[in-house]
LOTIMAR-968716 format. One line per field, with one value per residue (C-alpha): x, y, z. Coordinates in steps of 0.02 Angstrom, whole numbers. Layout:
% LOTIMAR-968716
u <- [X_...] $
v <- [Y_...] $
w <- [Z_...] $
***
This chain:
% LOTIMAR-968716
u <- [5767_5790_5960_5923_5891_6047_6153_6081_6126_6302_6319_6271_6390_6531_6507_6508_6667_6756_6714_6721_6898_6863_6790_6950_7049_6951_6995_7107_7233_7212_7341_7296_7272_7147_7029_7048_6993_6846_6797_6805_6691_6554_6593_6621_6522_6387_6322_6311_6226_6102_6058_6034_5923_5816_5789_5784_5767_5790_5945_6046_5934_6007_6177_6103_6033_6195_6350_6477_6611_6513_6523_6707_6762_6660_6742_6916_6914_6846_7002_7115_7013_7029_7216_7180_7063_7196_7327_7198_7185_7375_7377_7270_7374_7532_7461_7303_7126_7139_7304_7286_7114_7158_7316_7244_7088_7195_7289_7125_7053_7207_7229_7043_7020_7174_7175_7009_7055_7231_7156_7033_7175_7277_7158_6979_6861_6868_6684_6633_6635_6730_6848_7033_7186_7206_7031_7075_7225_7134_6963_6913_6828_6980_7101_6995_6996_7184_7197_7097_7218_7364_7276_7248_7434_7468_7349_7439_7608_7540_7467_7632_7724_7610_7650_7836_7815_7718_7848_7985_7886_7818_7913_7900_7779_7667_7660_7613_7477_7391_7439_7527_7621_7645_7766_7754_7855_7774_7605_7639_7700_7544_7435_7500_7458_7287_7250_7296_7207_7053_7012_6973_6805_6754_6794_6701_6544_6564_6596_6448_6323_6223_6194_6114_6011_5948_5905_5797_5717_5672_5584_5716_5699_5837_5893_5942_6011_6192_6158_6164_6322_6406_6393_6508_6628_6651_6678_6828_6890_6867_6970_7123_7109_7073_7227_7338_7271_7286_7467_7504_7419_7531_7687_7656_7575_7423_7291_7247_7180_7009_6983_7084_7078_7100_6967_6797_6854_6833_6648_6673_6810_6693_6556_6676_6728_6546_6512_6667_6623_6443_6496_6620_6485_6365_6480_6447_6267_6224_6345_6253_6084_6144_6210_6040_5957_6074_6005_6099_6199_6275_6445_6444_6428_6613_6654_6527_6577_6763_6741_6625_6742_6889_6790_6718_6884_6974_6841_6861_7050_7041_6918_7027_7180_7283_7364_7384_7552_7575_7611_7483_7584_7570_7382_7362_7465_7359_7199_7263_7305_7131_7052_7156_7105_6922_6947_7027_6876_6765_6872_6869_6679_6668_6774_6654_6507_6582_6556_6701_6793_6755_6656_6730_6607] $
v <- [2873_2706_2624_2485_2616_2707_2552_2531_2712_2685_2527_2620_2764_2645_2550_2712_2774_2607_2594_2772_2758_2600_2691_2796_2640_2627_2804_2800_2927_3054_3104_3082_3269_3274_3140_3187_3366_3306_3186_3334_3442_3312_3262_3433_3554_3473_3337_3445_3589_3477_3381_3543_3618_3461_3446_3633_3750_3904_3836_3993_4088_3980_4060_4235_4185_4133_4237_4253_4177_4015_4007_4055_3921_3785_3833_3850_3679_3615_3683_3592_3435_3454_3432_3270_3217_3258_3153_3017_3008_3002_2862_2751_2806_2737_2594_2542_2535_2395_2438_2626_2642_2527_2621_2795_2757_2680_2844_2938_2841_2872_3057_3091_3030_3113_3284_3352_3320_3388_3544_3562_3540_3685_3797_3753_3837_3749_3787_3696_3525_3449_3304_3347_3236_3236_3161_3029_2979_2976_2902_2722_2773_2875_2733_2611_2734_2754_2564_2561_2686_2573_2426_2538_2576_2389_2363_2497_2413_2245_2319_2408_2245_2167_2312_2286_2098_2133_2254_2122_1982_2064_2107_2281_2211_2131_2292_2392_2267_2288_2467_2569_2684_2571_2652_2592_2730_2873_2795_2784_2963_3034_2917_3000_3173_3112_3042_3200_3324_3219_3249_3429_3370_3349_3532_3584_3500_3571_3747_3734_3664_3829_3802_3634_3703_3847_3730_3625_3784_3832_3667_3544_3371_3336_3181_3294_3440_3410_3442_3636_3627_3505_3634_3750_3621_3532_3698_3719_3546_3584_3745_3651_3511_3627_3734_3581_3496_3656_3673_3494_3518_3666_3580_3417_3501_3391_3529_3463_3302_3379_3380_3226_3041_2877_2850_2820_2863_3051_3046_2884_2966_3105_2980_2877_3033_3079_2904_2913_3087_3042_2888_2995_3121_2985_2931_3092_3106_2936_2956_3113_3028_2875_2977_3060_2889_2808_2894_2834_2720_2868_2819_2675_2790_2819_2638_2572_2696_2656_2468_2460_2567_2453_2297_2366_2437_2273_2171_2283_2273_2083_2085_2204_2093_2222_2079_1963_1875_1898_1746_1668_1734_1912_1893_1825_1970_2105_2018_2009_2194_2236_2131_2221_2391_2342_2282_2448_2546_2435_2467_2654_2641_2552_2690_2819_2723_2720_2906_3028_2987_3099_3030_3071_3135] $
w <- [942_853_884_758_623_683_658_481_442_509_405_247_290_332_170_71_157_135_-50_-118_-187_-288_-440_-450_-491_-653_-711_-864_-928_-787_-657_-474_-448_-592_-534_-350_-387_-492_-353_-234_-342_-325_-144_-65_-174_-283_-167_-8_-102_-193_-35_65_-71_-72_115_155_4_116_206_166_288_429_403_422_591_677_723_583_695_697_508_509_633_549_384_461_541_376_292_415_399_210_227_320_180_51_139_164_-26_-39_90_-23_-172_-92_15_-76_-11_118_203_172_251_396_443_414_516_652_670_655_801_907_872_857_1035_1109_1027_1099_1284_1257_1180_1324_1451_1386_1288_1340_1461_1632_1657_1497_1579_1433_1469_1488_1468_1659_1676_1548_1652_1819_1781_1740_1579_1527_1567_1465_1321_1331_1334_1172_1096_1145_1061_910_902_908_761_662_697_641_480_453_473_342_225_244_217_60_-5_17_-62_-220_-377_-452_-582_-451_-348_-501_-544_-374_-327_-459_-338_-187_-67_113_198_102_142_329_335_253_356_516_448_391_563_655_544_515_698_650_585_768_801_643_704_879_815_695_821_819_632_667_810_703_560_678_746_569_538_479_555_685_591_444_546_495_311_310_417_298_158_257_325_159_71_186_138_-47_-29_31_-97_-241_-209_-192_-349_-452_-396_-444_-612_-650_-583_-677_-828_-813_-832_-1005_-926_-903_-1091_-1134_-1097_-1191_-1324_-1245_-1069_-1051_-1006_-910_-805_-755_-713_-608_-514_-486_-416_-303_-242_-205_-108_-11_36_90_232_327_270_348_493_547_527_624_769_795_813_937_1093_1247_1133_1041_1111_983_831_800_842_718_583_589_608_458_352_394_355_191_129_159_74_-78_-65_-70_-215_-315_-287_-192_-97_-246_-241_-53_53_170_318_250_224_400_468_385_438_617_612_548_686_818_746_754_933_978_918_1025_1179_1147_1130_1299_1375_1307_1377_1551_1561_1559_1397_1248_1102_933_801] $
***
């Protein structure tokens, strides 16, 4: 175990997650559903398969060695998580990178921490030893975690206030210059859905734990054990996104985009999608590696990951002028909301460290 190396891995993963959408803003002449699907091909199919083949050429044998229900549940939760990923993309479409990522991850922190103990309370096995919502309410660690969730909600409210201030201050032309489809209320709605369903990634990893164990048993280094599992989980995510994007392509008659783009941009569009998809995949690649290195400090993994994503996404948002034309008060408001969101992830991390609160992975 090497916590310093783990922090470096988390920093790389957080930077990748916070910046993956930036290349999409350079795509020309394609509808959202076109470049999102192409991003997904690279993020959820090509990158996981290529990585798995490189680190473990016989990784398909791992699947033959575990019960079929393990594969099914990992894939199923991947499908549900895929809906969260889809709405996460829509969040940035309507709110931009900085506000969209901050709000969506705020909800993800809140629901990602609450959903597992609620599930265990009503549907889990009492003998499993997993934390329930009752334990959260009656233990010090649980109460600290819930306090972190309350702070997280405050951060979301502050960021939301900044979004409404921005909407009032900017002209239609200014909004289009920074974020072409800025719509605060649509963005908040899909951010809630993204936060709830993104928590299903935790269940996918839990359900697929035997895959990781078998991969290690077959010789794969523990630090890379999540890679064969990611092939299954991300296939589930691709299924959801593929169906939705195909439906939008038919509805909006944008299926010709794949062969058309402004002069000189067709190949560039594909390359930008490949870059965005690769960056997207790297967040989980390095998150998984970082978690294996944290040892007794594993509680900090989710905290580090989310904080670094929020910081990175907002740095990119500022650099790409998403808040151009906003008043100083609005900028101060969104920065305050981001700071509160980061603080909330730290508080949740402390709650996890105290013992009983569930760590989100």
